[in-house]
N, C-alpha and C positions, 0 to 999 in steps of 0.2 A: 747584508750592512757590518754584521759586526767583521768582515777578513779586514777590512780597512782600518781598522780602529787597533785590532789585536794588531796586525804588521808591525803598525807605527810603534803602540804599546811595545814590543818585544825588541823591536829594532832599537826606541831609547832607551830599553831598562836592562840594553846589552850592555852600555854604557852609562849612564844611573839607575840605577837599578829603583827610588824614592822614587824620581818624576815618570819611568813607566806605571807604578804602585797609583801616582795619584789620576795619570790618565785615565785606567782602568776601572775606579775608583770614581770618576770625577763620567765616564761614559756607564757605568753601571746607576749609580742617583738618575743622573738625566733618563734613561730607558725605563727604570720598574716605575718613579716617581712619573710619570706617564699615561701609566701602566694602568698607574694607585688611583690616579685622573679620572681617569676614567670607568673605573668601577666605584666612584666613589660620584662619579654627576647625574650615578640612570636618571634618578630619581628629575633630576630639569630635560632630560628626555625625552622623558616617559611623561612629561607632562607638553613640552612638541609633541610628543605622538598624537596626544590625546585632544590635537583642536582638532575642528571639524571647517567643511571649508564654506559653512555661516559665521565661520571666527575668521573677526576685519585682520589679525594678527596674522594670522596666512596666507590674508589680500596683502600686505605689506609687506612681508617679505618675498615674497613670490614679487610683487610691484619691484624690489631693491633689483633681487636678484636678475631680471630682464634690464634693472637701469644697466647695472655691473656687464654681464654678458654682453651688453649692444657697445656700452667705452670702452671692452676690452675686440671686439671684433671693427670698434673705430680706430680703433688705437695699430691694433694687425695696420688697418690699408693705409692708415698715414709711412707710415716706421715701413713699409716693403719697397 
């Protein structure tokens, strides 16, 4: 996914260096922010992984996911 960003930044950078540099900086910050967020949320993910089948929370999550899948299916049938 980096090739299109680099192509745009280099194309813009050939006419306006500062704008091209800002585009690359914004992409880099956004890309790194996702990696940092994933690394710092490991405790939260571990909390969800420690749920067992008897937990009420996992039953609610499964139910909501099932509802979302059904709604997505109905939407696809209606829009087809």
